[in-house]
N, C-alpha and C positions, 0 to 999 in steps of 0.2 A: 359736951359730949357731941359725938357723932351719932344723927338719928338714920342708920342704914338702911333699915326698911323703906324709909320716905325720901330719904336724899340720894341713895343709891351709891354710885362709884366702887362697885365691888371690883377685886381682881380674878379677872376671867381667865380659867385655864382651859385651853382647847387640847381635845383629843384629835389629832389629825387625820387616824385612820377612819374613825366614824364621824368626823364632822361635828362632834358635839361639843358643847362646854358646860362648866361648872364654875360657878359664880360662888365666891366667899366675900362675903360683906364686911366692911371696915368695923372691927367694935373696938373701942378703948382697951389696951392691953392684951389685944389677940396676939398671937405669933403663929407665924405660917412658916414651917420648914418644908423647902422642896428642892428639886433638883433643878438648878438653873436652866437646863436645856429642854425643860418641859416649855411650850410654847404658851406666852400667858402676856396680858396687857392690863392696863386700869382702865376701866369704863370711866367715862365722864360723869359727874355729880348731874342728878335732876335739877330742874329749875327751883324746885322748892328749896334746894340747899343753899340758893341765895348767893352769898357773899362768903360763907363758911367753908374756911380751907379744910381739904384733906390731904393729910400728911402721912407718909409711910418712912420709916427707917429700914435700912437695908443693910445686913452684914453679909459679906460674901467670905465663906470659909474656904480658904486654900490650904491644901496638903503639900508639904515640901519633903521631898525623900531625905531620909536620914544620911544617906551614901549614894555613890555616885553609879547613875545607872539603876537605882532600886525600883522593882515592880511595884507600883502604887497600888494596883489591884488586890495584891497578897499582904494586906495588911493586919490580919489577924493571924493568932497565933496557931490555929487548927488549921492543918494542912487542907481539909476538905471545902472549909468555907473561904468564899470570896468576897470581896467589898469591891462595888456596890453590886 
């Protein structure tokens, strides 16, 4: 099991406008859903991690139009709601 508080290696999300960041430590079973366009990186583990590997599994969701030239921002049925 990964000891995130000691071994580190968080996923770091950067807010470019304010030049601040938010770290999410790896925890077994943790799932992070995010917009792929958010500036992010993985920080290297600390020396205390030794040779313990840090693994990540990534799924990329791709929405395909059902018809030619479909506006993919209008995926919801109610006319006033837009996604994302």
